[in-house]
C-alpha positions as CSV (number, residue, x, y, z in Angstrom):
1,M,83.1,-116.9,15.8
2,W,82.5,-120.4,14.9
3,V,85.4,-121.5,17.2
4,R,83.2,-120.4,20.5
5,G,80.1,-121.3,19.1
6,I,81.4,-125.4,19.1
7,A,83.8,-124.6,22.3
8,V,80.6,-123.5,24.1
9,G,78.4,-126.8,22.5
10,V,81.0,-128.9,23.5
11,A,81.8,-127.7,27.3
12,L,78.2,-127.6,28.1
13,S,77.7,-131.1,27.2
14,A,80.6,-131.8,29.3
15,L,79.3,-129.9,32.1
16,A,76.0,-131.7,32.0
17,A,77.1,-135.0,31.9
18,W,79.4,-133.6,35.0
19,A,76.2,-132.1,36.5
20,G,74.8,-135.8,37.1
21,C,78.5,-137.3,37.9
22,A,78.6,-139.1,41.7
23,G,81.5,-140.8,43.2
24,S,81.7,-144.1,44.7
25,T,80.1,-143.2,48.2
26,G,77.6,-141.5,46.4
27,A,78.4,-138.3,46.8
28,Q,79.0,-135.3,44.4
29,E,81.7,-134.6,42.7
30,P,83.1,-131.2,43.2
31,G,81.6,-129.1,41.0
32,S,78.6,-130.5,40.0
33,I,76.1,-128.4,41.8
34,A,77.8,-125.4,39.6
35,A,77.4,-127.6,36.6
36,Q,73.8,-128.1,37.4
37,Y,73.6,-124.3,37.6
38,A,75.5,-123.6,34.4
39,A,73.6,-126.8,32.7
40,N,70.5,-124.1,33.4
41,G,71.9,-121.3,32.0
42,R,72.3,-119.7,35.6
43,F,75.7,-118.9,34.9
44,E,76.1,-115.9,38.0
45,E,75.0,-119.2,40.4
46,A,77.4,-121.5,38.7
47,A,80.1,-119.0,39.2
48,R,79.4,-118.7,43.0
49,E,79.1,-122.4,43.3
50,I,82.2,-123.0,41.1
51,D,84.5,-120.7,43.4
52,L,83.7,-122.7,46.8
53,A,84.5,-125.8,45.0
54,V,87.6,-124.5,43.8
55,R,88.4,-122.6,47.2
56,A,88.1,-126.5,48.8
57,R,90.4,-127.9,45.7
58,P,92.8,-125.2,44.1
59,R,94.7,-127.7,42.8
60,D,92.2,-129.6,40.5
61,A,93.2,-128.6,37.2
62,A,90.1,-130.0,35.5
63,L,87.8,-128.4,38.2
64,R,89.9,-124.9,37.0
65,R,89.0,-125.6,33.6
66,Q,85.4,-126.1,34.7
67,A,85.6,-122.9,37.0
68,A,87.1,-120.9,33.4
69,L,84.3,-122.5,31.3
70,I,81.7,-121.0,33.7
71,H,83.2,-117.8,34.7
72,D,84.1,-117.0,30.8
73,R,80.0,-117.6,30.1
74,A,78.9,-115.4,32.9
75,G,80.6,-112.7,31.5
76,H,84.2,-113.0,34.0
77,V,86.6,-113.1,31.3
78,E,89.3,-112.1,33.4
79,R,88.8,-114.9,35.9
80,A,88.6,-117.4,33.3
81,I,91.9,-116.8,32.1
82,G,93.6,-116.9,35.5
83,H,91.7,-120.3,36.6
84,L,93.2,-121.5,33.2
85,E,96.4,-120.1,34.0
86,M,96.6,-121.7,37.4
87,A,95.7,-124.5,35.4
88,I,98.4,-125.1,33.2
89,R,100.7,-124.3,36.1
90,L,99.3,-127.5,37.5
91,E,99.7,-129.5,34.8
92,P,101.9,-128.1,32.0
93,R,101.1,-130.6,29.6
94,D,97.8,-130.7,29.5
95,A,96.5,-130.1,26.2
96,A,92.6,-129.4,27.1
97,S,93.8,-126.1,28.8
98,W,95.8,-124.9,26.3
99,L,93.1,-125.0,23.9
100,Q,90.5,-123.6,26.0
101,L,92.7,-120.4,26.8
102,A,93.3,-120.4,23.4
103,D,90.0,-120.0,22.4
104,L,89.2,-117.6,25.1
105,E,92.1,-115.3,23.4
106,S,90.5,-116.1,20.2
107,N,86.9,-115.1,21.5
108,R,88.9,-111.7,22.5
109,E,90.7,-111.4,19.3
110,N,94.0,-111.7,20.9
111,V,95.4,-113.2,18.1
112,A,98.9,-113.5,19.6
113,D,97.8,-115.1,22.5
114,A,95.7,-117.3,20.9
115,Y,98.3,-118.6,18.6
116,V,100.7,-119.3,21.6
117,A,98.0,-120.9,23.1
118,Y,97.1,-122.9,20.0
119,R,100.5,-124.2,18.9
120,R,101.0,-125.1,21.9
121,A,98.0,-127.3,22.4
122,S,98.6,-128.5,19.1
123,A,102.4,-129.5,20.1
124,L,100.6,-131.4,23.2
125,A,97.8,-132.7,20.9
126,P,99.1,-133.1,17.3
127,D,95.6,-135.0,16.4
128,D,93.6,-132.3,17.9
129,A,91.9,-131.2,14.6
130,R,90.4,-128.2,16.7
131,A,94.0,-127.3,17.9
132,L,94.9,-127.2,14.5
133,A,92.4,-124.8,12.8
134,G,92.8,-122.8,15.2
135,L,96.6,-122.7,15.0
136,A,96.1,-122.5,11.4
137,R,93.8,-120.0,11.3
138,S,96.0,-117.9,14.4
139,A,99.4,-118.5,12.3
140,A,97.9,-117.1,9.2
141,D,96.1,-113.5,10.9
142,L,99.3,-113.3,12.0
143,G,101.2,-113.8,8.4
144,F,103.2,-117.0,9.2
145,S,102.1,-118.4,6.0
146,A,104.2,-121.7,6.2
147,E,102.9,-122.6,9.4
148,A,99.3,-122.1,9.0
149,R,99.2,-124.1,5.3
150,A,101.3,-127.2,7.3
151,A,98.4,-126.8,9.9
152,Y,95.6,-126.9,7.3
153,D,97.2,-129.8,5.9
154,R,97.8,-131.7,8.8
155,R,94.0,-131.2,9.8
156,A,92.7,-132.2,6.3
157,Q,94.8,-134.9,6.7
158,L,93.2,-136.5,9.9
159,E,89.9,-135.5,8.3
160,G,91.0,-137.6,5.4
161,R,90.5,-135.1,2.9
162,A,93.1,-133.2,0.5
163,T,93.7,-129.5,1.0
164,P,93.0,-127.4,-2.1
């Protein structure tokens, strides 16, 4: 699951950066304590802390995406999906939430659900190579050869290389 490795690495880097965030008043951002726990691999503690932050700001889509990442790493995949579904309800045009949901569904081998989410992510962010790669793989797995080829070609075009 190379997608998971890349996505987790990028997400953990973002969490580590988030852990150091402070507002202009010097107060920590919601979720920063959870991010610190997660950056240290303490995902159960991070899950408890992020749940507190989400209760305080339930309509914060970015916080919901962070909660989804932490819950996924803690092994609470259904909770992670619930947070992403809420993030999407709050901000339906946020490609990051769709892409995160797609990666989760792909990791669970829910190809049809992953395809739908990758398709939406790539529609919202047509230059996102990760969304295009996921769309291409899931479309190919579902037998949508023309769509898979178009996604592979678009990704190759973005990367400045030709496809075979």
